[in-house]
All heavy atoms as an XYZ file, in Angstrom:
917
protein
N      -9.067     16.024      4.448
C      -8.648     14.763      3.883
C      -9.829     14.160      3.144
O     -10.938     14.119      3.637
C      -8.170     13.835      4.997
C      -7.863     12.452      4.514
S      -7.064     11.433      5.754
C      -8.459     10.782      6.611
N      -9.591     13.681      1.952
C     -10.623     13.036      1.153
C     -10.806     11.608      1.637
O      -9.858     10.858      1.754
C     -10.222     13.021     -0.320
C     -10.061     14.404     -0.892
C     -11.364     14.871     -1.419
C     -11.156     16.228     -2.077
N     -12.326     16.984     -2.145
N     -12.024     11.221      1.916
C     -12.307      9.881      2.417
C     -12.481      8.874      1.289
O     -12.321      7.683      1.500
C     -13.558      9.900      3.285
N     -12.790      9.310      0.060
C     -13.089      8.383     -1.024
C     -12.007      7.337     -1.256
O     -12.320      6.156     -1.351
C     -13.399      9.136     -2.297
C     -13.585      8.198     -3.454
C     -12.794      8.068     -4.536
C     -14.613      7.220     -3.614
N     -13.256      7.083     -5.358
C     -14.381      6.539     -4.811
C     -15.700      6.841     -2.847
C     -15.187      5.526     -5.268
C     -16.501      5.818     -3.304
C     -16.246      5.178     -4.501
N     -10.683      7.704     -1.389
C      -9.690      6.648     -1.622
C      -9.663      5.611     -0.499
O      -9.468      4.436     -0.765
C      -8.367      7.400     -1.708
C      -8.732      8.788     -2.087
C     -10.082      9.028     -1.444
N      -9.870      6.042      0.739
C      -9.870      5.092      1.847
C     -11.097      4.201      1.791
O     -11.023      2.991      2.032
C      -9.810      5.826      3.173
C      -8.537      6.640      3.414
C      -8.655      7.415      4.710
C      -7.330      5.737      3.426
N     -12.246      4.779      1.469
C     -13.464      3.988      1.350
C     -13.314      3.009      0.190
O     -13.665      1.840      0.296
C     -14.693      4.900      1.148
C     -14.948      5.715      2.411
C     -15.924      4.085      0.764
C     -15.926      6.846      2.234
N     -12.782      3.477     -0.915
C     -12.610      2.632     -2.091
C     -11.718      1.443     -1.769
O     -12.003      0.332     -2.187
C     -12.012      3.447     -3.235
S     -11.978      2.544     -4.792
N     -10.651      1.641     -1.043
C      -9.775      0.536     -0.695
C     -10.443     -0.428      0.267
O     -10.105     -1.602      0.308
C      -8.470      1.051     -0.083
C      -7.457      1.550     -1.097
C      -6.250      2.144     -0.391
C      -7.034      0.467     -2.045
N     -11.397      0.043      1.026
C     -12.070     -0.825      1.993
C     -13.138     -1.698      1.331
O     -13.553     -2.695      1.887
C     -12.708      0.016      3.096
N     -13.580     -1.344      0.140
C     -14.642     -2.079     -0.523
C     -14.099     -2.835     -1.730
O     -13.429     -2.265     -2.569
C     -15.726     -1.103     -1.018
C     -16.402     -0.258      0.045
C     -17.282      0.793     -0.609
C     -17.228     -1.144      0.966
N     -14.399     -4.096     -1.825
C     -13.992     -4.875     -2.994
C     -14.789     -4.404     -4.199
O     -15.967     -4.099     -4.110
C     -14.229     -6.355     -2.742
N     -14.126     -4.325     -5.337
C     -14.813     -3.999     -6.566
C     -14.883     -2.521     -6.890
O     -15.525     -2.151     -7.859
N     -14.270     -1.651     -6.128
C     -14.244     -0.236     -6.478
C     -13.464     -0.064     -7.772
O     -12.494     -0.751     -8.002
C     -13.559      0.577     -5.384
S     -14.687      1.230     -4.182
N     -13.876      0.857     -8.587
C     -13.186      1.045     -9.856
C     -12.700      2.469     -9.983
O     -13.179      3.366     -9.320
C     -14.134      0.713    -11.000
N     -11.732      2.642    -10.866
C     -11.250      3.962    -11.190
C      -9.920      4.268    -10.567
O      -9.704      4.004     -9.395
N      -8.993      4.799    -11.377
C      -7.679      5.145    -10.859
C      -7.731      6.360     -9.955
O      -8.624      7.189    -10.067
C      -6.864      5.441    -12.121
C      -7.874      5.782    -13.154
C      -9.127      5.043    -12.793
N      -6.777      6.438     -9.052
C      -6.711      7.595     -8.160
C      -6.304      8.825     -8.946
O      -5.480      8.756     -9.855
C      -5.703      7.351     -7.047
C      -6.184      6.353     -6.049
C      -5.374      6.415     -4.780
O      -4.276      6.930     -4.741
N      -5.933      5.880     -3.726
N      -6.892      9.950     -8.578
C      -6.596     11.224     -9.213
C      -6.410     12.247     -8.113
O      -7.147     12.265     -7.134
C      -7.758     11.647    -10.154
C      -7.476     12.994    -10.783
C      -7.992     10.601    -11.225
N      -5.401     13.123     -8.254
C      -5.161     14.149     -7.244
C      -6.204     15.249     -7.373
O      -6.973     15.290     -8.333
C      -3.752     14.730     -7.413
O      -3.695     15.518     -8.585
N      -6.225     16.150     -6.416
C      -7.185     17.248     -6.448
C      -6.986     18.122     -7.678
O      -7.927     18.734     -8.161
C      -7.059     18.090     -5.178
C      -7.569     17.368     -3.960
C      -7.404     18.189     -2.691
O      -6.794     19.251     -2.680
N      -7.953     17.671     -1.597
N      -5.770     18.175     -8.201
C      -5.502     18.962     -9.402
C      -5.985     18.255    -10.659
O      -5.944     18.818    -11.741
C      -4.003     19.242     -9.523
O      -3.305     18.031     -9.783
N      -6.442     16.999    -10.522
C      -6.927     16.241    -11.674
C      -5.862     15.353    -12.294
O      -6.147     14.604    -13.212
N      -4.632     15.431    -11.801
C      -3.540     14.618    -12.347
C      -3.468     13.282    -11.617
O      -3.811     13.180    -10.442
C      -2.218     15.360    -12.190
N      -3.021     12.272    -12.322
C      -2.806     10.968    -11.697
C      -1.422     10.954    -11.068
O      -0.464     11.409    -11.676
C      -2.908      9.853    -12.718
C      -4.311      9.685    -13.216
C      -4.457      8.455    -14.049
N      -5.837      8.359    -14.489
C      -6.226      7.776    -15.576
N      -5.345      7.189    -16.344
N      -7.490      7.734    -15.895
N      -1.311     10.402     -9.871
C       0.006     10.305     -9.246
C       0.920      9.388    -10.061
O       0.455      8.498    -10.769
C      -0.277      9.687     -7.875
C      -1.741      9.814     -7.658
C      -2.368      9.898     -9.007
N       2.200      9.610     -9.944
C       3.195      8.786    -10.619
C       3.821      7.849     -9.593
O       4.526      8.300     -8.683
C       4.264      9.680    -11.246
O       5.299      8.898    -11.795
N       3.551      6.561     -9.742
C       4.080      5.556     -8.826
C       5.496      5.225     -9.266
O       5.706      4.653    -10.328
C       3.172      4.325     -8.828
C       1.783      4.662     -8.333
C       0.772      5.030     -9.214
C       1.493      4.643     -6.974
C      -0.493      5.354     -8.746
C       0.238      4.967     -6.501
C      -0.746      5.322     -7.395
O      -1.995      5.655     -6.926
N       6.472      5.604     -8.462
C       7.874      5.552     -8.843
C       8.599      4.264     -8.479
O       9.781      4.131     -8.748
C       8.611      6.749     -8.229
C       8.044      8.092     -8.645
C       8.287      8.403    -10.107
O       9.400      8.170    -10.601
O       7.332      8.885    -10.756
N       7.934      3.338     -7.835
C       8.561      2.049     -7.584
C       8.597      1.642     -6.126
O       8.392      2.440     -5.213
N       8.860      0.343     -5.955
C       8.904     -0.287     -4.639
C      10.223     -1.026     -4.500
O      10.639     -1.733     -5.412
C       7.752     -1.309     -4.481
C       7.846     -2.033     -3.146
C       6.407     -0.642     -4.654
N      10.862     -0.851     -3.375
C      12.028     -1.665     -3.019
C      11.632     -2.483     -1.802
O      11.152     -1.935     -0.808
C      13.237     -0.798     -2.714
C      13.774     -0.085     -3.932
C      15.016      0.725     -3.609
O      15.489      0.761     -2.488
N      15.529      1.386     -4.620
N      11.805     -3.787     -1.914
C      11.416     -4.704     -0.849
C      12.663     -5.250     -0.182
O      13.632     -5.577     -0.859
C      10.596     -5.874     -1.438
O       9.491     -5.331     -2.154
C      10.090     -6.800     -0.354
N      12.628     -5.341      1.143
C      13.771     -5.923      1.860
C      13.250     -6.832      2.970
O      12.399     -6.429      3.768
C      14.707     -4.854      2.390
C      14.094     -3.829      3.246
C      14.989     -2.613      3.516
N      14.478     -1.889      4.646
C      13.402     -1.130      4.646
N      12.714     -0.979      3.543
N      12.995     -0.523      5.736
N      13.743     -8.062      2.944
C      13.391     -9.020      3.982
C      14.203     -8.667      5.216
O      15.432     -8.649      5.182
C      13.692    -10.442      3.511
C      13.267    -11.559      4.446
C      11.770    -11.527      4.700
C      13.672    -12.908      3.854
N      13.523     -8.363      6.306
C      14.206     -7.927      7.523
C      14.520     -9.105      8.437
O      15.607     -9.175      8.999
C      13.358     -6.886      8.256
C      13.047     -5.622      7.449
C      12.063     -4.738      8.191
C      14.330     -4.874      7.139
N      13.537    -10.009      8.585
C      13.757    -11.163      9.458
C      12.582    -12.119      9.311
O      11.485    -11.807      9.778
C      13.904    -10.719     10.916
C      14.228    -11.867     11.851
O      14.987    -12.770     11.448
O      13.712    -11.864     12.982
N      12.789    -13.245      8.673
C      11.733    -14.236      8.530
C      10.514    -13.688      7.837
O      10.512    -13.510      6.628
N       9.482    -13.380      8.594
C       8.231    -12.875      8.043
C       8.067    -11.365      8.226
O       6.981    -10.825      8.020
C       7.063    -13.631      8.665
C       7.085    -15.112      8.295
C       5.999    -15.926      8.972
O       5.389    -15.448      9.944
O       5.786    -17.060      8.531
N       9.133    -10.687      8.585
C       9.139     -9.231      8.748
C       9.760     -8.620      7.493
O      10.907     -8.920      7.145
C       9.934     -8.838      9.988
C       9.873     -7.391     10.434
C       8.459     -7.012     10.866
C      10.843     -7.163     11.581
N       8.978     -7.763      6.801
C       9.392     -7.254      5.499
C       9.261     -5.733      5.462
O       8.266     -5.176      5.940
C       8.530     -7.874      4.373
C       9.037     -7.453      3.008
C       8.500     -9.389      4.491
N      10.266     -5.079      4.874
C      10.247     -3.634      4.704
C       9.966     -3.262      3.258
O      10.398     -3.958      2.331
N       9.244     -2.164      3.067
C       8.906     -1.674      1.743
C       9.225     -0.188      1.668
O       8.727      0.588      2.476
C       7.414     -1.884      1.446
C       7.005     -3.322      1.519
C       6.560     -3.865      2.712
C       7.091     -4.130      0.403
C       6.195     -5.196      2.789
C       6.734     -5.471      0.479
C       6.292     -6.002      1.669
N      10.065      0.188      0.723
C      10.347      1.596      0.451
C       9.622      1.935     -0.837
O       9.911      1.353     -1.887
C      11.845      1.839      0.291
C      12.613      1.605      1.576
O      12.113      1.993      2.645
O      13.714      1.035      1.513
N       8.660      2.847     -0.756
C       7.881      3.228     -1.930
C       7.996      4.727     -2.166
O       8.156      5.510     -1.223
C       6.399      2.808     -1.803
C       6.266      1.302     -1.651
C       5.710      3.512     -0.667
N       7.916      5.106     -3.429
C       8.022      6.510     -3.824
C       6.867      6.850     -4.743
O       6.552      6.103     -5.663
C       9.362      6.761     -4.548
O      10.435      6.342     -3.699
C       9.530      8.232     -4.878
N       6.262      8.004     -4.484
C       5.092      8.443     -5.228
C       5.218      9.935     -5.499
O       5.492     10.713     -4.585
C       3.838      8.153     -4.400
C       2.486      8.537     -4.951
C       2.199      7.807     -6.249
C       1.418      8.222     -3.922
N       5.028     10.318     -6.734
C       5.109     11.721     -7.122
C       3.722     12.237     -7.496
O       2.956     11.526     -8.128
C       6.021     11.840     -8.338
C       6.905     13.037     -8.274
C       7.875     13.059     -9.423
N       9.151     12.654     -8.856
C      10.129     12.110     -9.508
N      10.011     11.887    -10.797
N      11.246     11.799     -8.918
N       3.407     13.455     -7.073
C       2.166     14.097     -7.487
C       0.941     13.749     -6.660
O      -0.181     13.990     -7.109
N       1.123     13.209     -5.483
C      -0.021     12.881     -4.616
C      -0.406     14.101     -3.787
O       0.423     14.962     -3.510
C       0.332     11.725     -3.691
N      -1.671     14.160     -3.390
C      -2.152     15.277     -2.581
C      -1.723     15.193     -1.121
O      -1.729     16.189     -0.417
C      -3.675     15.362     -2.642
C      -4.164     15.819     -4.006
O      -3.459     16.599     -4.663
O      -5.255     15.379     -4.401
N      -1.403     14.005     -0.646
C      -1.049     13.860      0.762
C      -0.500     12.483      1.051
O      -0.323     11.660      0.152
N      -0.260     12.218      2.321
C       0.404     10.971      2.708
C      -0.442      9.715      2.538
O       0.102      8.613      2.441
C       0.749     11.192      4.177
C      -0.253     12.195      4.652
C      -0.511     13.088      3.473
N      -1.767      9.832      2.479
C      -2.610      8.645      2.355
C      -2.282      7.835      1.104
O      -2.275      6.609      1.141
C      -4.090      9.017      2.346
C      -4.586      9.514      3.689
O      -3.893      9.277      4.704
O      -5.646     10.158      3.722
N      -2.010      8.518      0.010
C      -1.745      7.810     -1.250
C      -0.478      6.968     -1.162
O      -0.438      5.841     -1.654
C      -1.636      8.809     -2.399
N       0.552      7.469     -0.534
C       1.801      6.706     -0.456
C       1.683      5.572      0.554
O       2.253      4.498      0.353
C       3.022      7.624     -0.182
C       3.076      8.118      1.239
C       4.325      6.914     -0.545
N       0.921      5.750      1.623
C       0.737      4.645      2.561
C      -0.124      3.546      1.925
O       0.110      2.360      2.165
C       0.127      5.107      3.901
O      -1.116      5.758      3.668
C       1.059      6.043      4.636
N      -1.088      3.921      1.088
C      -1.874      2.923      0.360
C      -1.001      2.158     -0.629
O      -1.153      0.943     -0.798
C      -3.042      3.589     -0.368
C      -4.102      4.096      0.577
C      -5.134      4.955     -0.122
O      -5.047      5.209     -1.321
N      -6.107      5.413      0.632
N      -0.092      2.866     -1.275
C       0.846      2.240     -2.212
C       1.698      1.190     -1.475
O       1.884      0.076     -1.961
C       1.709      3.329     -2.837
C       2.654      2.932     -3.934
C       2.484      1.786     -4.712
C       3.734      3.749     -4.236
C       3.368      1.471     -5.728
C       4.619      3.438     -5.253
C       4.428      2.294     -5.999
O       5.312      1.985     -7.011
N       2.174      1.524     -0.288
C       2.966      0.576      0.510
C       2.114     -0.629      0.906
O       2.585     -1.777      0.856
C       3.534      1.267      1.750
N       0.868     -0.389      1.278
C      -0.013     -1.489      1.649
C      -0.266     -2.412      0.456
O      -0.291     -3.640      0.599
C      -1.342     -0.946      2.185
C      -2.296     -2.044      2.621
C      -3.564     -1.505      3.234
O      -4.426     -1.019      2.472
O      -3.683     -1.560      4.470
N      -0.424     -1.838     -0.720
C      -0.610     -2.644     -1.929
C       0.616     -3.519     -2.184
O       0.485     -4.698     -2.530
C      -0.874     -1.732     -3.124
S      -2.479     -0.890     -3.071
N       1.797     -2.943     -2.023
C       3.029     -3.704     -2.223
C       3.147     -4.829     -1.201
O       3.542     -5.954     -1.540
C       4.237     -2.769     -2.135
N       2.789     -4.556      0.046
C       2.869     -5.578      1.101
C       1.889     -6.719      0.825
O       2.233     -7.893      0.998
C       2.578     -4.950      2.461
N       0.704     -6.385      0.380
C      -0.291     -7.415      0.081
C       0.176     -8.301     -1.071
O       0.081     -9.530     -1.007
C      -1.632     -6.766     -0.247
N       0.711     -7.685     -2.115
C       1.206     -8.465     -3.260
C       2.371     -9.357     -2.838
O       2.440    -10.518     -3.236
C       1.634     -7.541     -4.396
C       2.138     -8.283     -5.621
C       1.044     -9.117     -6.272
O      -0.042     -8.614     -6.554
N       1.308    -10.386     -6.516
N       3.265     -8.829     -2.031
C       4.406     -9.622     -1.570
C       3.937    -10.832     -0.760
O       4.461    -11.932     -0.921
C       5.358     -8.748     -0.735
C       6.593     -9.484     -0.303
C       7.678     -9.612     -1.163
C       6.688    -10.050      0.961
C       8.823    -10.299     -0.771
C       7.824    -10.734      1.362
C       8.890    -10.846      0.494
O      10.018    -11.527      0.883
N       2.944    -10.624      0.092
C       2.411    -11.739      0.879
C       1.892    -12.834     -0.052
O       2.172    -14.022      0.162
C       1.304    -11.253      1.812
N       1.157    -12.447     -1.086
C       0.632    -13.441     -2.023
C       1.750    -14.154     -2.776
O       1.698    -15.373     -2.967
C      -0.332    -12.776     -3.010
C      -1.641    -12.257     -2.430
C      -2.467    -11.575     -3.516
C      -2.429    -13.371     -1.754
N       2.765    -13.406     -3.187
C       3.902    -14.009     -3.898
C       4.573    -15.073     -3.037
O       4.977    -16.122     -3.525
C       4.915    -12.924     -4.322
C       4.338    -12.091     -5.464
C       6.255    -13.533     -4.722
C       5.116    -10.835     -5.773
N       4.676    -14.807     -1.758
C       5.301    -15.754     -0.829
C       4.357    -16.881     -0.409
O       4.717    -17.744      0.378
C       5.797    -15.019      0.424
C       6.915    -14.014      0.193
C       8.278    -14.650      0.025
N       8.647    -15.546      1.080
C       9.311    -15.223      2.181
N       9.708    -13.981      2.372
N       9.597    -16.134      3.087
N       3.139    -16.886     -0.913
C       2.190    -17.939     -0.589
C       1.418    -17.711      0.699
O       0.803    -18.630      1.232
N       1.428    -16.475      1.194
C       0.718    -16.122      2.411
C      -0.545    -15.348      2.065
O      -0.627    -14.697      1.030
C       1.593    -15.273      3.326
C       2.803    -15.984      3.875
C       3.963    -15.284      4.148
C       2.799    -17.347      4.127
C       5.088    -15.921      4.670
C       3.910    -17.991      4.646
C       5.042    -17.273      4.917
O       6.146    -17.918      5.425
N      -1.513    -15.375      2.959
C      -2.776    -14.697      2.700
C      -2.990    -13.409      3.466
O      -3.938    -12.689      3.197
N      -2.085    -13.123      4.420
C      -2.329    -11.974      5.294
C      -1.052    -11.193      5.572
O       0.053    -11.710      5.432
C      -2.922    -12.456      6.629
C      -4.215    -13.171      6.461
C      -4.253    -14.555      6.337
C      -5.405    -12.468      6.409
C      -5.449    -15.226      6.168
C      -6.612    -13.132      6.235
C      -6.630    -14.515      6.115
N      -1.254     -9.964      5.985
C      -0.154     -9.113      6.433
C      -0.664     -8.269      7.594
O      -1.873     -8.077      7.771
C       0.345     -8.224      5.302
N       0.272     -7.781      8.392
C      -0.075     -6.882      9.495
C       0.884     -5.708      9.453
O       2.097     -5.867      9.376
C       0.041     -7.582     10.848
C      -0.342     -6.660     12.027
C      -0.289     -7.375     13.363
N       0.998     -7.962     13.653
C       2.027     -7.301     14.188
N       1.926     -6.025     14.494
N       3.156     -7.920     14.432
N       0.317     -4.519      9.479
C       1.108     -3.292      9.465
C       1.838     -3.134     10.788
O       1.235     -3.274     11.850
C       0.192     -2.090      9.220
C       0.909     -0.788      9.212
N       0.834      0.091     10.257
C       1.723     -0.229      8.295
C       1.566      1.160      9.972
N       2.125      0.982      8.792
N       3.137     -2.863     10.731
C       3.932     -2.628     11.945
C       4.175     -1.138     12.123
O       3.886     -0.577     13.181
C       5.270     -3.403     11.888
C       6.137     -3.079     13.094
C       5.018     -4.898     11.784
N       4.703     -0.489     11.076
C       4.938      0.954     11.157
C       5.234      1.503      9.776
O       5.633      0.781      8.876
C       6.078      1.287     12.107
C       7.434      0.753     11.659
C       8.431      1.891     11.437
N       9.719      1.364     11.078
C      10.216      1.442      9.862
N       9.541      2.000      8.892
N      11.423      0.965      9.582
N       5.034      2.817      9.629
C       5.377      3.518      8.392
C       5.982      4.864      8.747
O       5.396      5.626      9.518
C       4.136      3.733      7.501
O       3.579      2.458      7.176
C       4.500      4.472      6.224
N       7.145      5.143      8.176
C       7.780      6.457      8.277
C       7.588      7.156      6.941
O       7.835      6.568      5.884
C       9.277      6.323      8.581
C       9.527      5.748      9.953
O       8.819      6.036     10.902
N      10.537      4.908     10.062
N       7.162      8.423      6.996
C       6.890      9.188      5.788
C       7.872     10.335      5.635
O       8.345     10.907      6.627
C       5.476      9.760      5.823
C       4.338      8.741      5.883
C       3.020      9.445      6.135
C       4.292      7.943      4.601
N       8.135     10.692      4.381
C       8.994     11.824      4.071
C       8.464     12.472      2.793
O       8.024     11.773      1.878
C      10.441     11.356      3.850
C      11.380     12.506      3.547
O      11.343     13.530      4.269
O      12.150     12.389      2.572
N       8.487     13.810      2.760
C       8.081     14.531      1.553
C       9.157     15.532      1.192
O       9.587     16.322      2.029
C       6.754     15.251      1.753
C       6.299     15.947      0.478
C       5.003     16.679      0.653
C       4.637     17.338     -0.664
N       3.605     18.338     -0.492
N       9.588     15.471     -0.052
C      10.547     16.444     -0.578
C       9.988     16.948     -1.899
O       9.838     16.165     -2.844
C      11.915     15.809     -0.780
C      12.565     15.394      0.517
C      13.912     14.714      0.290
O      14.341     14.506     -0.831
N      14.565     14.375      1.384
N       9.669     18.229     -1.943
C       9.023     18.772     -3.128
C       7.681     18.098     -3.326
O       6.893     17.969     -2.407
N       7.441     17.592     -4.513
C       6.197     16.891     -4.804
C       6.314     15.381     -4.696
O       5.449     14.661     -5.170
N       7.390     14.893     -4.067
C       7.624     13.454     -3.967
C       7.440     12.970     -2.542
O       8.061     13.486     -1.613
C       9.047     13.096     -4.446
O       9.195     13.534     -5.800
C       9.299     11.605     -4.364
N       6.574     11.984     -2.375
C       6.353     11.336     -1.091
C       7.109     10.021     -1.062
O       7.136      9.290     -2.055
C       4.872     11.030     -0.884
C       4.053     12.217     -0.505
C       3.369     13.045     -1.346
C       3.832     12.708      0.815
N       2.729     14.021     -0.628
C       2.990     13.840      0.704
C       4.252     12.308      2.075
C       2.572     14.556      1.798
C       3.833     13.024      3.170
C       3.000     14.143      3.033
N       7.699      9.696      0.077
C       8.357      8.409      0.288
C       7.827      7.796      1.577
O       7.595      8.506      2.549
C       9.865      8.578      0.387
C      10.505      8.927     -0.933
C      12.029      9.033     -0.837
N      12.603      9.312     -2.138
C      12.641     10.501     -2.708
N      12.157     11.542     -2.084
N      13.171     10.655     -3.904
N       7.653      6.480      1.537
C       7.245      5.750      2.731
C       8.212      4.605      2.947
O       8.603      3.917      2.010
C       5.829      5.217      2.584
N       8.622      4.434      4.188
C       9.407      3.287      4.632
C       8.463      2.527      5.560
O       8.261      2.926      6.702
C      10.664      3.764      5.353
C      11.389      2.657      6.100
O      11.106      1.466      5.848
O      12.225      2.981      6.952
N       7.851      1.465      5.022
C       6.824      0.726      5.763
C       7.313     -0.669      6.105
O       8.049     -1.276      5.336
C       5.550      0.641      4.928
N       6.880     -1.162      7.252
C       7.226     -2.516      7.687
C       5.938     -3.278      7.976
O       5.034     -2.763      8.636
C       8.139     -2.485      8.934
C       8.402     -3.893      9.452
C       9.445     -1.760      8.630
N       5.888     -4.497      7.451
C       4.753     -5.391      7.639
C       5.256     -6.776      8.021
O       6.364     -7.155      7.655
C       3.954     -5.548      6.332
C       3.121     -4.355      5.961
C       3.688     -3.252      5.338
C       1.762     -4.326      6.223
C       2.925     -2.151      4.982
C       0.989     -3.235      5.873
C       1.575     -2.154      5.260
O       0.810     -1.063      4.921
N       4.437     -7.524      8.737
C       4.678     -8.952      8.879
C       3.732     -9.632      7.898
O       2.647     -9.125      7.613
C       4.391     -9.473     10.309
O       3.021     -9.215     10.629
C       5.299     -8.816     11.331
N       4.160    -10.759      7.369
C       3.299    -11.550      6.498
C       3.079    -12.904      7.157
O       3.951    -13.384      7.895
C       3.900    -11.696      5.090
C       5.288    -12.343      5.130
C       3.966    -10.340      4.399
C       5.843    -12.698      3.765
N       1.909    -13.491      6.918
C       1.625    -14.771      7.560
C       0.573    -15.544      6.777
O      -0.243    -14.950      6.070
C       1.160    -14.559      9.001
O      -0.049    -13.856      9.027
N       0.585    -16.867      6.922
C      -0.406    -17.685      6.231
C      -1.792    -17.592      6.889
O      -2.803    -17.828      6.242
C       0.154    -19.104      6.326
C       1.051    -19.076      7.522
C       1.579    -17.678      7.620
N      -1.831    -17.273      8.164
C      -3.083    -17.168      8.914
C      -3.271    -15.731      9.376
O      -2.314    -14.963      9.487
C      -3.034    -18.083     10.142
C      -2.824    -19.535      9.749
O      -3.528    -20.014      8.849
O      -1.933    -20.177     10.338
N      -4.514    -15.376      9.673
C      -4.818    -14.030     10.137
C      -4.025    -13.737     11.407
O      -4.195    -14.418     12.419
C      -6.317    -13.880     10.409
C      -6.791    -12.498     10.823
C      -6.555    -11.492      9.699
C      -8.266    -12.532     11.179
N      -3.130    -12.744     11.354
C      -2.324    -12.441     12.538
C      -3.122    -11.658     13.582
O      -4.141    -11.043     13.265
C      -1.181    -11.580     11.984
C      -1.744    -10.959     10.762
C      -2.766    -11.924     10.214
N      -2.640    -11.689     14.799
C      -3.240    -10.874     15.854
C      -2.916     -9.410     15.581
O      -1.920     -9.087     14.956
C      -2.685    -11.294     17.211
N      -3.768     -8.538     16.052
C      -3.507     -7.113     15.907
C      -4.640     -6.411     15.186
O      -5.474     -7.028     14.525
N      -4.636     -5.093     15.303
C      -5.720     -4.287     14.746
C      -5.494     -3.897     13.293
O      -6.438     -3.592     12.584
C      -5.897     -3.026     15.589
N      -4.264     -3.893     12.825
C      -3.964     -3.399     11.486
C      -3.628     -4.543     10.536
O      -2.604     -4.544      9.875
C      -2.832     -2.389     11.541
C      -3.182     -1.148     12.319
C      -2.070     -0.141     12.292
C      -2.446      1.108     13.042
N      -1.411      2.127     12.939
N      -4.516     -5.536     10.482
C      -4.294     -6.682      9.613
C      -4.968     -6.458      8.267
O      -5.948     -5.716      8.165
C      -4.839     -7.975     10.242
O      -6.233     -7.816     10.460
C      -4.134     -8.284     11.551
N      -4.415     -7.096      7.238
C      -5.006     -6.990      5.912
C      -5.118     -8.370      5.290
O      -4.267     -9.233      5.493
C      -4.208     -6.034      4.984
C      -2.776     -6.515      4.777
C      -4.214     -4.625      5.529
C      -2.006     -5.699      3.751
N      -6.181     -8.565      4.545
C      -6.384     -9.760      3.739
C      -5.731     -9.453      2.393
O      -6.202     -8.589      1.649
C      -7.875    -10.038      3.597
C      -8.174    -11.275      2.781
O      -7.502    -11.503      1.751
O      -9.086    -12.012      3.160
N      -4.653    -10.134      2.078
C      -3.842     -9.798      0.913
C      -4.633     -9.867     -0.395
O      -4.500     -8.975     -1.242
C      -2.614    -10.700      0.856
N      -5.454    -10.887     -0.583
C      -6.212    -11.008     -1.836
C      -7.179     -9.844     -2.023
O      -7.304     -9.309     -3.125
C      -6.976    -12.332     -1.872
C      -6.083    -13.525     -2.132
C      -6.878    -14.811     -2.316
O      -8.102    -14.747     -2.574
O      -6.268    -15.874     -2.195
N      -7.852     -9.453     -0.968
C      -8.805     -8.346     -1.044
C      -8.083     -7.042     -1.362
O      -8.509     -6.272     -2.228
C      -9.613     -8.221      0.271
C     -10.443     -6.947      0.294
C     -10.497     -9.445      0.464
N      -6.980     -6.796     -0.679
C      -6.242     -5.545     -0.901
C      -5.668     -5.480     -2.309
O      -5.761     -4.449     -2.977
C      -5.134     -5.365      0.163
C      -5.749     -5.208      1.549
C      -4.218     -4.186     -0.176
C      -6.651     -3.990      1.708
N      -5.089     -6.563     -2.804
C      -4.536     -6.563     -4.165
C      -5.642     -6.293     -5.185
O      -5.448     -5.520     -6.130
C      -3.777     -7.875     -4.458
C      -3.477     -8.019     -5.949
C      -2.477     -7.922     -3.663
N      -6.808     -6.896     -5.012
C      -7.927     -6.645     -5.928
C      -8.346     -5.180     -5.872
O      -8.581     -4.555     -6.914
C      -9.105     -7.554     -5.585
N      -8.439     -4.616     -4.676
C      -8.823     -3.211     -4.528
C      -7.783     -2.281     -5.130
O      -8.130     -1.265     -5.731
C      -9.043     -2.869     -3.061
C     -10.288     -3.514     -2.490
O     -11.164     -3.951     -3.221
N     -10.354     -3.609     -1.181
N      -6.525     -2.620     -4.964
C      -5.450     -1.795     -5.531
C      -5.551     -1.764     -7.054
O      -5.448     -0.706     -7.670
C      -4.081     -2.325     -5.098
S      -3.804     -2.164     -3.317
N      -5.770     -2.936     -7.649
C      -5.911     -3.004     -9.094
C      -7.096     -2.187     -9.577
O      -7.000     -1.443    -10.562
N      -8.217     -2.287     -8.881
C      -9.410     -1.538     -9.258
C      -9.227     -0.036     -9.080
O      -9.840      0.754     -9.788
C     -10.610     -2.017     -8.445
N      -8.350      0.348     -8.151
C      -8.100      1.764     -7.875
C      -6.943      2.329     -8.689
O      -6.606      3.500     -8.559
C      -7.801      1.958     -6.387
O      -8.909      1.567     -5.618
N      -6.287      1.478     -9.469
C      -5.172      1.937    -10.294
C      -3.862      2.075     -9.552
O      -2.948      2.748    -10.008
N      -3.759      1.446     -8.382
C      -2.528      1.506     -7.599
C      -1.719      0.243     -7.894
O      -2.207     -0.862     -7.679
C      -2.819      1.591     -6.101
C      -3.700      2.794     -5.789
C      -1.516      1.645     -5.297
C      -4.220      2.832     -4.354
N      -0.499      0.398     -8.392
C       0.307     -0.794     -8.681
C       0.701     -1.518     -7.389
O       0.758     -0.921     -6.321
C       1.540     -0.253     -9.397
C       1.582      1.188     -9.097
C       0.197      1.630     -8.727
N       0.964     -2.804     -7.528
C       1.341     -3.602     -6.371
C       2.821     -3.961     -6.390
O       3.280     -4.733     -5.561
C       0.504     -4.892     -6.310
O       0.670     -5.607     -7.526
C      -0.972     -4.577     -6.085
N       3.554     -3.414     -7.321
C       5.004     -3.668     -7.388
C       5.720     -2.435     -7.862
O       5.151     -1.528     -8.367
C       5.292     -4.827     -8.317
């Protein structure tokens, strides 16, 4: 597993779009958002041409961070992600909670930081 995309997402100001091992850029096929209950939100994301599951889970995290900001919240917490791969297409069904304050838990994200990192890494947030 390549650590660079994960390190890049962890650091503000990283630049450069993600590229697969073959040298091709993944094709971000879109996000479907569904409000599950109050501050519990589901994200279905599709990515073509990625080397592995990390890219699609990062795509879901980018979408969750952007959604939190759109709703006027500053944070999100990862609940779970189900992955599926068919051919060269990865799909993630991810669930996050969004909140105005830092939520309890180990898998919390600062929405502004993640959205900035996603933009710098070439990962769309919608």
